Backbone of each chain as ProteinMPNN parsed JSONL, in Angstrom:
{"seq_chain_A": "QQPVQSPQAVILREGEDAVINCSSSKALYSVHWYRQKHGEAPVFLMILLKGGEQKGHEKISASFNEKKQQSSLYLTASQLSYSGTYFCGTEVSGGYNKLIFGAGTRLAVHP", "coords_chain_A": {"N_chain_A": [[32.763, 19.661, -49.061], [31.961, 17.897, -47.144], [30.902, 18.052, -43.781], [32.725, 19.408, -40.99], [33.713, 17.921, -38.063], [34.309, 18.45, -34.6], [35.486, 17.884, -31.255], [37.716, 15.211, -32.402], [37.715, 13.079, -30.711], [36.514, 12.282, -27.431], [36.927, 11.901, -23.984], [35.231, 11.088, -21.094], [34.254, 11.318, -17.63], [31.611, 9.754, -15.865], [28.819, 11.856, -15.503], [30.055, 14.185, -16.29], [30.216, 16.944, -18.65], [29.922, 17.543, -22.226], [30.717, 19.019, -25.409], [30.031, 18.817, -28.801], [30.994, 19.805, -31.973], [29.902, 20.855, -35.231], [30.651, 21.873, -38.385], [29.982, 23.6, -41.421], [30.888, 24.481, -44.769], [29.038, 25.242, -46.498], [25.803, 26.741, -47.101], [23.201, 25.712, -45.043], [20.263, 23.657, -44.859], [19.309, 21.901, -42.988], [20.422, 20.165, -40.021], [21.332, 17.041, -38.889], [21.651, 14.814, -36.108], [23.297, 11.864, -35.081], [23.863, 8.836, -33.273], [26.159, 6.237, -33.009], [26.685, 3.077, -31.801], [29.249, 0.682, -31.177], [29.362, -1.675, -33.735], [26.682, -1.5, -34.23], [23.642, -0.098, -35.701], [23.599, 3.32, -36.803], [21.828, 5.673, -34.81], [19.117, 7.838, -34.909], [19.111, 11.013, -33.412], [18.281, 13.774, -33.29], [16.869, 16.455, -35.27], [17.711, 19.591, -36.649], [16.377, 22.438, -37.987], [17.039, 25.152, -40.263], [17.173, 28.349, -38.781], [18.005, 28.576, -36.29], [17.083, 27.129, -34.116], [16.809, 25.335, -31.005], [17.061, 22.077, -29.753], [16.022, 19.346, -27.683], [16.834, 16.201, -26.183], [16.304, 13.954, -23.897], [19.017, 14.293, -21.814], [20.447, 15.449, -23.745], [21.075, 17.959, -25.982], [20.822, 20.314, -28.714], [22.026, 22.896, -30.89], [21.638, 25.236, -33.612], [23.407, 27.359, -35.497], [22.638, 29.46, -37.838], [23.893, 31.548, -39.187], [26.591, 31.046, -38.924], [26.678, 28.573, -39.982], [26.859, 26.343, -38.355], [26.548, 23.698, -36.055], [25.968, 22.582, -32.736], [26.288, 19.969, -30.419], [25.134, 19.186, -27.264], [26.04, 17.481, -24.444], [24.976, 16.682, -21.384], [25.68, 15.979, -17.965], [26.782, 13.334, -18.354], [26.158, 9.882, -19.163], [26.98, 6.379, -18.862], [25.81, 5.111, -21.003], [25.938, 6.924, -23.023], [28.177, 6.603, -24.492], [29.845, 6.154, -27.608], [29.951, 6.75, -31.173], [29.44, 9.901, -32.487], [27.698, 11.387, -35.073], [27.297, 14.112, -37.264], [24.945, 15.048, -39.707], [24.478, 16.756, -42.682], [22.277, 18.793, -44.606], [21.704, 20.431, -47.606], [19.538, 21.568, -48.834], [15.955, 21.589, -48.671], [13.49, 18.95, -49.025], [13.787, 16.269, -51.332], [16.61, 15.281, -50.599], [19.989, 14.243, -49.954], [21.822, 13.352, -46.96], [24.949, 14.533, -45.881], [27.591, 13.246, -44.142], [29.646, 13.981, -41.304], [32.986, 13.12, -40.139], [32.724, 12.001, -37.685], [32.626, 11.866, -34.064], [34.255, 10.353, -31.504], [33.064, 9.233, -28.485], [33.768, 8.434, -25.194], [32.57, 7.309, -22.191], [33.425, 6.932, -18.9], [33.19, 5.114, -15.754]], "CA_chain_A": [[31.336, 19.529, -48.84], [31.76, 17.15, -45.913], [31.015, 18.9, -42.589], [33.871, 19.14, -40.124], [33.342, 17.72, -36.67], [35.363, 18.563, -33.599], [36.779, 17.219, -31.442], [37.65, 13.868, -32.995], [37.445, 12.115, -29.642], [36.313, 12.856, -26.101], [36.846, 10.928, -22.883], [34.554, 11.717, -19.974], [33.802, 10.555, -16.473], [30.16, 9.872, -15.687], [28.387, 13.108, -14.891], [30.687, 15.348, -16.929], [29.552, 17.49, -19.84], [30.734, 17.642, -23.435], [30.145, 19.701, -26.568], [30.55, 18.366, -30.093], [30.685, 20.804, -32.98], [29.778, 20.432, -36.629], [30.69, 23.086, -39.195], [29.893, 23.398, -42.857], [31.263, 25.624, -45.606], [27.88, 25.532, -47.346], [24.562, 27.117, -46.418], [22.499, 24.481, -44.698], [18.824, 23.636, -44.593], [19.108, 21.195, -41.731], [21.494, 19.366, -39.457], [20.872, 15.869, -38.129], [22.641, 14.187, -35.234], [23.113, 10.424, -34.905], [24.837, 8.161, -32.419], [26.385, 4.846, -33.387], [27.462, 2.243, -30.885], [30.091, -0.249, -31.919], [28.7, -2.828, -34.326], [25.233, -1.302, -34.358], [23.213, 0.919, -36.654], [23.475, 4.694, -36.294], [20.479, 5.956, -34.32], [18.74, 9.243, -35.026], [18.9, 11.727, -32.154], [17.435, 14.937, -33.511], [17.077, 17.259, -36.467], [17.566, 21.028, -36.462], [16.159, 23.143, -39.243], [17.594, 26.507, -40.243], [16.347, 29.21, -37.947], [18.687, 28.714, -35.013], [16.351, 26.54, -33.0], [17.515, 24.396, -30.164], [16.195, 20.957, -29.422], [16.522, 18.512, -26.601], [16.475, 14.774, -26.181], [16.821, 13.552, -22.582], [19.978, 15.307, -21.388], [21.218, 15.802, -24.924], [20.417, 19.034, -26.722], [21.647, 20.809, -29.811], [21.676, 24.194, -31.449], [22.054, 25.428, -35.006], [23.68, 28.757, -35.799], [22.503, 29.556, -39.302], [24.864, 32.508, -39.729], [27.906, 30.413, -38.962], [26.518, 27.217, -40.534], [27.468, 25.489, -37.352], [25.67, 23.097, -35.056], [26.662, 22.03, -31.576], [25.552, 18.967, -29.645], [25.489, 19.328, -25.858], [25.786, 16.291, -23.633], [25.107, 17.104, -20.0], [25.625, 14.911, -16.954], [26.898, 12.15, -19.215], [25.945, 8.548, -18.618], [27.747, 5.357, -19.574], [25.098, 4.787, -22.243], [26.205, 7.931, -24.052], [29.375, 6.228, -25.248], [29.625, 5.798, -29.005], [30.437, 7.741, -32.125], [28.395, 10.848, -32.849], [27.829, 11.928, -36.424], [26.343, 15.092, -37.757], [24.622, 14.922, -41.12], [23.99, 18.052, -43.145], [21.432, 18.814, -45.801], [21.84, 21.806, -48.103], [18.236, 22.106, -49.206], [14.875, 20.725, -48.242], [12.919, 18.064, -50.024], [14.425, 14.976, -51.56], [18.066, 15.444, -50.653], [20.766, 13.335, -49.123], [22.646, 13.881, -45.886], [26.388, 14.337, -45.939], [27.99, 13.058, -42.758], [30.994, 14.272, -40.866], [33.825, 11.95, -39.857], [32.334, 11.425, -36.408], [33.336, 12.162, -32.817], [34.17, 9.19, -30.609], [32.86, 9.621, -27.09], [33.862, 7.331, -24.241], [32.218, 7.713, -20.832], [33.91, 5.945, -17.938], [32.62, 5.27, -14.405]], "C_chain_A": [[31.035, 18.776, -47.541], [31.848, 18.095, -44.722], [32.191, 18.451, -41.735], [33.399, 19.029, -38.687], [34.561, 17.903, -35.77], [34.755, 18.444, -32.216], [36.607, 15.858, -32.114], [37.285, 12.832, -31.95], [37.341, 12.845, -28.315], [36.248, 11.709, -25.092], [36.272, 11.649, -21.676], [34.42, 10.75, -18.804], [32.291, 10.728, -16.392], [29.83, 11.185, -14.992], [28.992, 14.35, -15.501], [29.934, 15.744, -18.191], [30.507, 17.508, -21.03], [29.964, 18.4, -24.505], [30.827, 19.18, -27.817], [30.072, 19.354, -31.146], [30.696, 20.233, -34.387], [29.697, 21.695, -37.473], [30.665, 22.755, -40.669], [30.31, 24.662, -43.588], [30.098, 26.042, -46.504], [26.7, 25.979, -46.491], [23.719, 25.858, -46.227], [21.006, 24.685, -44.518], [18.554, 22.953, -43.258], [20.377, 20.486, -41.304], [20.856, 18.234, -38.657], [22.015, 15.409, -37.242], [22.266, 12.718, -35.012], [24.181, 9.918, -33.945], [24.935, 6.694, -32.873], [27.223, 4.153, -32.323], [28.154, 1.169, -31.708], [29.291, -1.446, -32.423], [27.209, -2.685, -34.522], [24.922, -0.255, -35.423], [23.268, 2.303, -36.02], [22.021, 4.972, -35.916], [20.242, 7.456, -34.361], [18.495, 9.845, -33.648], [17.95, 12.904, -32.349], [17.796, 15.626, -34.821], [16.873, 18.719, -36.104], [17.429, 21.666, -37.833], [16.74, 24.545, -39.14], [16.62, 27.433, -39.532], [16.913, 29.3, -36.551], [17.97, 28.067, -33.845], [17.246, 25.596, -32.208], [16.54, 23.287, -29.781], [16.82, 20.143, -28.316], [16.011, 17.102, -26.7], [17.098, 14.197, -24.926], [17.775, 14.637, -22.121], [20.897, 15.684, -22.533], [20.44, 16.864, -25.683], [21.36, 19.523, -27.802], [21.14, 22.16, -30.258], [22.193, 24.288, -32.867], [22.195, 26.922, -35.244], [23.726, 28.915, -37.303], [23.54, 30.497, -39.909], [26.233, 31.885, -39.878], [27.867, 29.057, -39.637], [27.184, 26.204, -39.613], [26.405, 24.959, -36.401], [26.517, 22.531, -33.93], [25.735, 21.077, -30.833], [26.057, 19.027, -28.212], [25.071, 18.074, -25.102], [26.018, 16.681, -22.18], [24.934, 15.918, -19.054], [25.694, 13.548, -17.633], [26.711, 10.845, -18.435], [26.755, 7.556, -19.434], [27.128, 5.048, -20.932], [25.335, 5.806, -23.35], [27.416, 7.582, -24.911], [29.011, 5.799, -26.659], [30.245, 6.842, -29.901], [29.266, 8.606, -32.575], [28.7, 11.428, -34.229], [26.83, 13.058, -36.634], [26.144, 14.834, -39.246], [24.0, 16.222, -41.583], [23.249, 17.927, -44.466], [21.424, 20.243, -46.313], [20.53, 22.396, -48.588], [17.163, 21.116, -48.82], [14.375, 19.85, -49.358], [13.722, 16.785, -50.158], [15.934, 15.124, -51.725], [18.754, 14.541, -49.659], [21.422, 14.091, -47.979], [24.107, 13.573, -46.188], [26.88, 14.313, -44.504], [29.424, 13.504, -42.519], [31.72, 12.988, -40.511], [33.527, 11.327, -38.501], [33.208, 11.88, -35.252], [33.14, 10.968, -31.894], [34.09, 9.672, -29.179], [32.918, 8.379, -26.211], [33.561, 7.894, -22.855], [32.612, 6.587, -19.89], [33.292, 6.187, -16.566], [33.492, 6.187, -13.551]], "O_chain_A": [[29.995, 18.986, -46.917], [32.792, 18.881, -44.651], [32.596, 17.289, -41.752], [32.76, 19.939, -38.16], [35.684, 17.557, -36.135], [33.615, 18.86, -32.013], [35.486, 15.414, -32.36], [36.631, 11.833, -32.251], [37.981, 13.874, -28.096], [35.599, 10.69, -25.325], [36.773, 12.702, -21.281], [34.467, 9.531, -18.971], [31.761, 11.756, -16.815], [30.479, 11.571, -14.02], [28.506, 15.456, -15.265], [29.126, 14.982, -18.722], [31.727, 17.492, -20.869], [28.733, 18.424, -24.512], [32.054, 19.11, -27.883], [28.891, 19.696, -31.203], [31.398, 19.268, -34.687], [28.782, 22.501, -37.301], [31.245, 21.764, -41.113], [30.114, 25.773, -43.095], [30.162, 27.066, -47.183], [26.608, 25.64, -45.311], [23.557, 25.054, -47.144], [20.551, 25.742, -44.083], [17.682, 23.372, -42.497], [21.279, 20.239, -42.105], [19.952, 18.456, -37.851], [23.188, 15.585, -37.57], [21.105, 12.375, -34.789], [25.259, 10.501, -33.826], [23.928, 6.02, -33.086], [28.325, 4.59, -31.992], [27.699, 0.8, -32.79], [28.631, -2.14, -31.649], [26.538, -3.632, -34.931], [25.82, 0.385, -35.971], [23.012, 2.444, -34.824], [21.098, 4.557, -36.617], [21.071, 8.241, -33.902], [17.777, 9.278, -32.824], [16.938, 13.017, -31.657], [18.864, 15.412, -35.394], [15.967, 19.052, -35.34], [18.258, 21.46, -38.719], [16.912, 25.066, -38.038], [15.403, 27.31, -39.67], [16.374, 30.016, -35.708], [18.225, 28.422, -32.694], [18.284, 25.133, -32.681], [15.361, 23.53, -29.523], [18.018, 20.248, -28.052], [14.926, 16.835, -27.217], [18.308, 13.971, -24.89], [17.381, 15.8, -22.043], [22.001, 16.181, -22.313], [19.263, 16.672, -25.989], [22.545, 19.192, -27.809], [19.984, 22.519, -30.037], [23.069, 23.526, -33.279], [21.212, 27.661, -35.198], [24.705, 28.558, -37.957], [24.012, 30.266, -41.023], [26.952, 32.158, -40.84], [28.914, 28.444, -39.846], [27.954, 25.343, -40.038], [25.49, 25.677, -36.0], [27.635, 22.063, -34.146], [24.549, 21.354, -30.65], [27.26, 18.93, -27.967], [23.909, 17.669, -25.122], [27.147, 16.978, -21.792], [24.159, 14.995, -19.307], [24.79, 12.722, -17.505], [27.048, 10.726, -17.257], [27.168, 7.849, -20.556], [27.839, 4.759, -21.894], [24.966, 5.566, -24.499], [27.646, 8.207, -25.946], [27.984, 5.155, -26.874], [30.978, 7.716, -29.439], [28.227, 8.093, -32.992], [29.807, 11.892, -34.503], [25.67, 12.965, -36.233], [27.077, 14.447, -39.95], [23.087, 16.737, -40.938], [23.553, 17.082, -45.309], [21.166, 21.173, -45.549], [20.424, 23.613, -48.739], [17.439, 19.927, -48.658], [14.79, 19.994, -50.508], [14.274, 16.286, -49.177], [16.46, 15.097, -52.837], [18.173, 14.131, -48.655], [21.559, 15.313, -48.023], [24.447, 12.498, -46.683], [26.623, 15.24, -43.736], [30.285, 13.42, -43.395], [31.146, 11.901, -40.572], [34.023, 10.242, -38.197], [34.373, 12.233, -35.434], [32.014, 10.613, -31.545], [34.944, 10.428, -28.717], [32.211, 7.399, -26.449], [34.212, 8.836, -22.402], [32.192, 5.442, -20.055], [32.914, 7.311, -16.239], [33.173, 6.436, -12.389]]}, "seq_chain_B": "EAGVTQFPSHSVIEKGQTVTLRCDPISGHDNLYWYRRVMGKEIKFLLHFVKESKQDESGMPNNRFLAERTGGTYSTLKVQPAELEDSGVYFCASSQVFGLTHYGYTFGSGTRLTVV", "coords_chain_B": {"N_chain_B": [[6.64, -0.953, -35.369], [8.335, -2.61, -38.065], [11.867, -2.364, -38.47], [14.568, -1.114, -40.529], [15.866, -3.552, -42.567], [18.735, -5.433, -43.234], [20.609, -7.679, -45.216], [23.198, -9.924, -46.352], [24.45, -9.984, -42.917], [27.13, -10.158, -42.646], [29.764, -10.587, -45.0], [32.228, -12.357, -46.64], [34.341, -12.273, -49.271], [36.235, -13.239, -52.17], [38.583, -11.307, -53.999], [37.423, -10.153, -57.096], [35.147, -11.644, -57.142], [31.512, -11.694, -57.005], [29.099, -9.848, -55.165], [25.966, -9.457, -53.608], [24.039, -7.193, -51.928], [21.275, -6.711, -49.744], [18.478, -4.651, -48.954], [15.739, -3.968, -46.931], [13.501, -1.522, -46.593], [11.73, 0.597, -44.19], [8.292, 0.078, -44.277], [6.447, 2.011, -46.542], [8.186, 4.131, -46.589], [9.446, 6.377, -48.803], [11.978, 7.231, -49.465], [15.149, 5.867, -49.91], [18.399, 5.081, -48.982], [21.817, 4.385, -49.677], [24.794, 3.934, -47.933], [28.302, 3.931, -47.135], [30.684, 2.872, -44.781], [33.996, 3.078, -44.198], [36.49, 1.689, -42.165], [36.796, 3.653, -39.32], [36.347, 6.024, -40.639], [34.323, 8.559, -42.322], [30.722, 8.278, -42.712], [29.939, 7.512, -45.784], [28.163, 8.772, -48.539], [26.441, 6.905, -51.016], [24.194, 6.34, -52.856], [20.803, 7.441, -53.639], [17.464, 6.617, -53.577], [14.234, 7.579, -54.659], [11.292, 6.282, -54.169], [11.071, 4.083, -56.823], [12.941, 5.282, -58.366], [16.209, 6.502, -59.191], [17.403, 9.065, -57.439], [19.758, 10.359, -56.859], [22.901, 9.456, -57.649], [25.467, 10.112, -57.249], [27.463, 9.374, -55.515], [28.339, 6.847, -56.066], [31.04, 4.706, -56.507], [32.137, 3.63, -58.919], [31.54, 1.911, -62.051], [31.375, -0.667, -61.226], [29.593, -1.004, -59.289], [26.191, -1.564, -58.782], [22.953, -0.543, -58.28], [19.597, -1.284, -57.446], [16.067, -0.813, -57.211], [13.459, -2.316, -57.27], [10.095, -1.823, -58.018], [9.878, -0.018, -56.011], [10.212, -0.961, -53.44], [12.065, -3.127, -51.729], [15.679, -2.898, -51.91], [18.61, -3.634, -53.833], [22.158, -3.919, -53.813], [24.72, -4.423, -55.874], [27.986, -5.624, -56.227], [30.383, -5.957, -58.573], [33.104, -6.767, -60.546], [34.288, -7.522, -57.241], [36.647, -5.493, -55.441], [39.587, -5.027, -53.397], [39.449, -2.556, -52.093], [36.788, -2.176, -51.741], [35.917, -3.082, -49.383], [34.225, -2.713, -46.261], [31.63, -1.292, -44.189], [28.4, -1.475, -45.229], [25.706, 0.545, -45.183], [22.199, 0.808, -45.155], [19.531, 3.087, -45.345], [16.344, 4.469, -44.541], [13.775, 6.927, -45.092], [11.186, 9.388, -44.574], [9.636, 12.126, -46.2], [7.92, 15.071, -45.499], [6.329, 17.599, -47.021], [8.775, 19.974, -47.118], [10.209, 19.036, -45.095], [12.535, 16.948, -43.839], [12.521, 13.985, -42.311], [14.177, 12.116, -39.735], [16.68, 9.693, -40.587], [16.232, 6.166, -40.629], [18.387, 3.729, -39.91], [19.654, 0.615, -41.174], [21.241, -2.311, -39.743], [23.502, -2.794, -41.122], [25.794, -4.217, -43.552], [28.657, -5.992, -43.253], [31.255, -6.009, -45.327], [33.912, -7.864, -46.477], [36.624, -7.997, -48.525], [38.895, -10.209, -49.785]], "CA_chain_B": [[6.838, -1.191, -36.803], [9.616, -3.226, -38.36], [12.882, -1.393, -38.858], [15.242, -1.366, -41.796], [16.529, -4.849, -42.488], [19.774, -5.659, -44.234], [21.305, -8.955, -45.183], [23.634, -10.576, -45.123], [25.074, -9.099, -41.951], [28.559, -10.235, -42.947], [30.105, -11.308, -46.217], [33.655, -12.395, -46.962], [34.47, -12.783, -50.634], [37.553, -13.043, -52.77], [38.697, -10.289, -55.048], [36.944, -10.616, -58.389], [33.834, -12.267, -57.029], [30.339, -10.816, -56.997], [28.3, -9.891, -53.943], [24.736, -8.67, -53.666], [23.517, -6.805, -50.625], [19.849, -6.399, -49.841], [17.926, -3.765, -47.929], [14.288, -3.812, -46.866], [13.258, -0.303, -45.811], [10.476, 0.66, -43.458], [7.172, 0.129, -45.216], [5.889, 3.348, -46.742], [9.244, 5.128, -46.754], [9.788, 6.544, -50.215], [13.405, 7.473, -49.617], [16.07, 4.804, -49.518], [19.777, 5.519, -49.187], [22.942, 3.497, -49.398], [26.012, 4.578, -47.458], [29.385, 3.004, -46.791], [31.649, 3.378, -43.82], [35.266, 2.383, -44.122], [36.907, 1.733, -40.762], [37.265, 4.895, -38.72], [36.113, 7.21, -41.472], [32.955, 9.067, -42.325], [29.678, 7.509, -43.387], [29.984, 8.141, -47.096], [26.978, 8.59, -49.374], [26.567, 6.189, -52.288], [23.092, 6.765, -53.711], [19.515, 7.758, -53.057], [16.263, 6.31, -54.346], [12.909, 8.017, -54.263], [10.49, 5.167, -54.7], [11.928, 3.195, -57.62], [13.827, 6.091, -59.21], [17.475, 6.973, -58.629], [17.383, 10.514, -57.287], [21.121, 10.856, -56.801], [23.865, 8.354, -57.547], [26.759, 10.764, -57.38], [28.46, 8.785, -54.631], [28.731, 5.506, -56.498], [32.468, 4.814, -56.825], [32.445, 3.298, -60.308], [30.494, 1.082, -62.661], [31.312, -2.017, -60.645], [28.486, -0.959, -58.33], [24.889, -1.417, -59.417], [21.863, -0.563, -57.305], [18.251, -1.343, -57.993], [14.972, -0.807, -56.246], [12.339, -2.731, -58.085], [8.782, -1.624, -57.428], [9.921, 0.94, -54.915], [10.21, -1.589, -52.113], [13.427, -3.416, -51.272], [16.754, -2.505, -52.82], [19.826, -4.44, -53.843], [23.399, -3.276, -54.235], [25.607, -5.473, -56.366], [29.371, -5.227, -56.501], [30.878, -6.953, -59.51], [33.765, -7.667, -59.596], [34.718, -6.841, -56.022], [38.046, -5.162, -55.255], [39.951, -4.934, -51.977], [39.034, -1.267, -51.525], [35.337, -2.157, -51.533], [35.645, -3.532, -48.017], [33.664, -1.695, -45.381], [30.268, -1.594, -43.743], [27.416, -0.842, -46.109], [24.466, 0.843, -44.475], [21.011, 1.261, -45.858], [18.665, 3.896, -44.479], [15.123, 4.945, -45.199], [13.164, 8.075, -44.432], [10.018, 9.967, -45.228], [9.665, 13.584, -46.277], [6.605, 15.704, -45.541], [6.617, 18.943, -47.477], [10.212, 20.084, -47.285], [10.854, 18.59, -43.875], [13.124, 15.633, -43.971], [12.586, 13.355, -41.008], [15.417, 11.392, -39.512], [16.883, 8.397, -41.217], [16.329, 4.937, -39.849], [19.438, 2.911, -40.521], [19.773, -0.8, -40.906], [22.426, -2.671, -38.96], [24.659, -2.801, -41.996], [26.449, -5.436, -44.035], [30.112, -5.852, -43.209], [31.836, -6.679, -46.489], [35.368, -8.006, -46.474], [37.143, -8.546, -49.775], [40.259, -10.705, -49.505]], "C_chain_B": [[8.22, -1.815, -36.998], [10.585, -2.145, -38.799], [13.413, -1.693, -40.234], [16.055, -2.649, -41.641], [17.55, -4.991, -43.598], [20.304, -7.091, -44.09], [22.105, -9.172, -46.456], [24.221, -9.567, -44.141], [26.585, -9.056, -42.165], [28.741, -10.985, -44.267], [31.606, -11.209, -46.43], [33.776, -13.025, -48.339], [35.88, -12.522, -51.135], [37.474, -11.948, -53.827], [38.252, -10.892, -56.372], [35.576, -11.278, -58.342], [32.737, -11.203, -56.996], [29.6, -10.958, -55.667], [27.073, -8.999, -54.135], [24.222, -8.446, -52.254], [22.053, -6.42, -50.782], [19.429, -5.525, -48.675], [16.41, -3.73, -48.053], [13.993, -2.59, -45.999], [11.979, -0.422, -44.988], [9.348, 0.836, -44.472], [6.605, 1.547, -45.304], [6.93, 4.445, -46.875], [9.652, 5.201, -48.218], [11.298, 6.652, -50.437], [14.221, 6.299, -49.102], [17.472, 5.215, -49.911], [20.735, 4.36, -48.93], [24.136, 4.348, -49.005], [27.049, 3.504, -47.179], [30.289, 3.666, -45.768], [32.878, 2.478, -43.844], [35.816, 2.651, -42.729], [37.448, 3.095, -40.334], [36.994, 6.151, -39.51], [34.633, 7.578, -41.483], [31.997, 8.068, -42.958], [29.486, 8.185, -44.743], [28.777, 7.77, -47.961], [27.306, 7.835, -50.644], [25.449, 6.603, -53.236], [21.779, 6.832, -52.968], [18.414, 7.407, -54.041], [15.09, 7.082, -53.774], [11.949, 7.068, -54.961], [11.42, 4.317, -55.563], [12.953, 3.954, -58.445], [15.105, 6.481, -58.47], [17.467, 8.493, -58.626], [18.791, 11.094, -57.409], [22.05, 9.655, -56.664], [25.291, 8.88, -57.667], [27.851, 10.14, -56.521], [28.916, 7.389, -55.033], [30.168, 5.57, -57.022], [32.791, 4.593, -58.301], [31.37, 2.342, -60.834], [30.522, -0.366, -62.197], [30.17, -2.122, -59.641], [27.177, -0.718, -59.081], [23.799, -1.543, -58.366], [20.529, -0.571, -58.024], [17.238, -1.288, -56.862], [13.686, -1.075, -57.038], [11.023, -2.504, -57.352], [8.766, -0.678, -56.253], [9.895, 0.328, -53.532], [11.638, -1.854, -51.677], [14.436, -2.993, -52.338], [17.9, -3.507, -52.733], [20.991, -3.596, -54.332], [24.366, -4.388, -54.606], [26.978, -4.891, -56.64], [29.98, -6.333, -57.354], [31.858, -6.338, -60.492], [34.263, -6.883, -58.386], [36.231, -6.634, -55.998], [38.314, -4.992, -53.765], [39.412, -3.66, -51.34], [37.522, -1.156, -51.324], [34.959, -2.608, -50.123], [35.131, -2.374, -47.164], [32.294, -2.152, -44.902], [29.305, -0.787, -44.6], [26.111, -0.694, -45.337], [23.388, 1.248, -45.463], [20.189, 2.072, -44.862], [17.417, 4.266, -45.25], [14.547, 6.106, -44.403], [11.93, 8.498, -45.198], [10.144, 11.475, -45.181], [8.233, 14.08, -46.343], [6.813, 17.173, -45.872], [8.099, 19.034, -47.765], [10.957, 19.501, -46.09], [11.243, 17.13, -43.987], [13.238, 15.031, -42.578], [13.787, 12.44, -40.922], [15.476, 10.073, -40.238], [16.747, 7.295, -40.177], [17.315, 4.049, -40.589], [19.212, 1.438, -40.233], [21.063, -1.069, -40.148], [23.678, -2.811, -39.808], [25.083, -4.197, -42.441], [27.945, -5.176, -44.011], [30.699, -6.682, -44.34], [33.351, -6.682, -46.372], [35.78, -8.673, -47.771], [38.599, -8.94, -49.535], [40.965, -11.14, -50.794]], "O_chain_B": [[9.143, -1.586, -36.216], [10.199, -1.149, -39.41], [12.801, -2.427, -41.01], [16.831, -2.799, -40.697], [17.264, -4.704, -44.76], [20.423, -7.624, -42.987], [21.74, -8.667, -47.518], [24.462, -8.415, -44.505], [27.233, -8.044, -41.897], [27.974, -11.889, -44.6], [32.182, -10.121, -46.405], [33.365, -14.166, -48.55], [36.613, -11.696, -50.591], [36.437, -11.715, -54.448], [38.652, -12.001, -56.727], [34.925, -11.452, -59.371], [32.998, -10.0, -56.965], [29.493, -12.054, -55.117], [27.146, -7.932, -54.745], [24.003, -9.388, -51.493], [21.643, -5.878, -51.808], [19.948, -5.64, -47.565], [15.866, -3.495, -49.132], [14.217, -2.627, -44.789], [11.249, -1.408, -45.08], [9.444, 1.64, -45.399], [6.325, 2.19, -44.293], [6.595, 5.574, -47.235], [10.135, 4.227, -48.797], [11.821, 6.218, -51.463], [14.002, 5.808, -47.995], [17.708, 5.646, -51.04], [20.494, 3.491, -48.092], [24.45, 5.346, -49.653], [26.723, 2.329, -47.011], [30.616, 4.849, -45.867], [32.806, 1.285, -43.552], [35.62, 3.735, -42.181], [38.411, 3.613, -40.9], [37.377, 7.241, -39.087], [33.816, 7.0, -40.767], [32.411, 7.138, -43.649], [28.94, 9.285, -44.832], [28.426, 6.598, -48.09], [28.329, 8.09, -51.279], [25.715, 7.155, -54.303], [21.648, 6.358, -51.84], [18.429, 7.843, -55.192], [14.96, 7.226, -52.558], [11.824, 7.066, -56.185], [12.461, 3.873, -55.08], [13.753, 3.341, -59.152], [15.08, 6.755, -57.27], [17.517, 9.128, -59.679], [18.992, 12.166, -57.98], [21.988, 8.924, -55.675], [26.194, 8.182, -58.126], [29.037, 10.356, -56.772], [29.798, 6.817, -54.392], [30.478, 6.393, -57.883], [33.629, 5.297, -58.866], [30.414, 2.016, -60.13], [29.779, -1.2, -62.714], [29.826, -3.218, -59.199], [27.066, 0.198, -59.896], [23.733, -2.539, -57.646], [20.361, 0.055, -59.07], [17.516, -1.662, -55.723], [12.952, -0.159, -57.408], [10.853, -2.936, -56.212], [7.749, -0.547, -55.571], [9.59, 1.011, -52.554], [12.354, -0.927, -51.297], [14.092, -2.764, -53.498], [18.123, -4.137, -51.7], [20.831, -2.689, -55.148], [24.775, -5.186, -53.763], [27.111, -3.808, -57.21], [30.082, -7.484, -56.929], [31.464, -5.435, -61.231], [34.618, -5.71, -58.505], [36.996, -7.477, -56.467], [37.387, -4.833, -52.97], [38.971, -3.672, -50.19], [37.035, -0.156, -50.797], [33.796, -2.516, -49.731], [35.543, -1.225, -47.324], [31.864, -3.271, -45.185], [29.397, 0.438, -44.677], [25.504, -1.673, -44.902], [23.637, 1.931, -46.456], [20.165, 1.765, -43.671], [17.44, 4.364, -46.477], [14.797, 6.249, -43.206], [11.667, 8.035, -46.308], [10.695, 12.034, -44.232], [7.428, 13.586, -47.132], [7.41, 17.909, -45.087], [8.629, 18.263, -48.566], [12.188, 19.473, -46.072], [10.423, 16.236, -44.193], [13.993, 15.54, -41.749], [14.345, 12.04, -41.944], [14.458, 9.422, -40.472], [17.098, 7.467, -39.009], [17.099, 3.672, -41.741], [18.659, 1.062, -39.199], [21.875, -0.168, -39.939], [24.783, -2.933, -39.281], [24.776, -5.203, -41.802], [28.439, -4.256, -44.664], [30.646, -7.912, -44.311], [33.982, -5.64, -46.192], [35.338, -9.78, -48.079], [39.424, -8.117, -49.137], [42.114, -11.581, -50.75]]}, "name": "protein", "num_of_chains": 2, "seq": "QQPVQSPQAVILREGEDAVINCSSSKALYSVHWYRQKHGEAPVFLMILLKGGEQKGHEKISASFNEKKQQSSLYLTASQLSYSGTYFCGTEVSGGYNKLIFGAGTRLAVHPEAGVTQFPSHSVIEKGQTVTLRCDPISGHDNLYWYRRVMGKEIKFLLHFVKESKQDESGMPNNRFLAERTGGTYSTLKVQPAELEDSGVYFCASSQVFGLTHYGYTFGSGTRLTVV"}
């Protein structure tokens, strides 16, 4: 039931791009993306509802492929502040339901 | 607006002792969740309150864990007696749902629990 994230870790130089994937074996209603910096609370980035929409947040965007039950997070022209662990959270139906989180992808951006 | 507040931020207790964690959600958020993250692993679901009712407690490890949300406001999570494997960071999150659309969680900073 836990979504699978890949890759487990990414190392980038400032300005480089990265893609983080999140796949589920179950039909999904929504996918959430969060970023957690060391010792801090996870911070909400965006939510994608079923329908294949794409959203953006600064230079971070994401897509949701409903047929494949897969979401991808795109980080373009990475900045040092992008470093942290990225989690996808999946919801199988709307309304009062919990998110199930993946194991996370550690991203390190170096100068 | 004030965020989600958790305390204590850290707790070190001996095996067999009792610890109570507290979470104050964002005012007006009906949904309150408890999650736990063990070092390097996923953020694992524990339970979900809608107002004062337990909507889903399927993630609670065993009956040593007891969660309450009196009056639909703050929540407590008690571990009694604590075991070594209970160590980890306990996160609380709150959210609001409009229709079927679930808006993003706001997480607290977590309580780092160490059982020795």
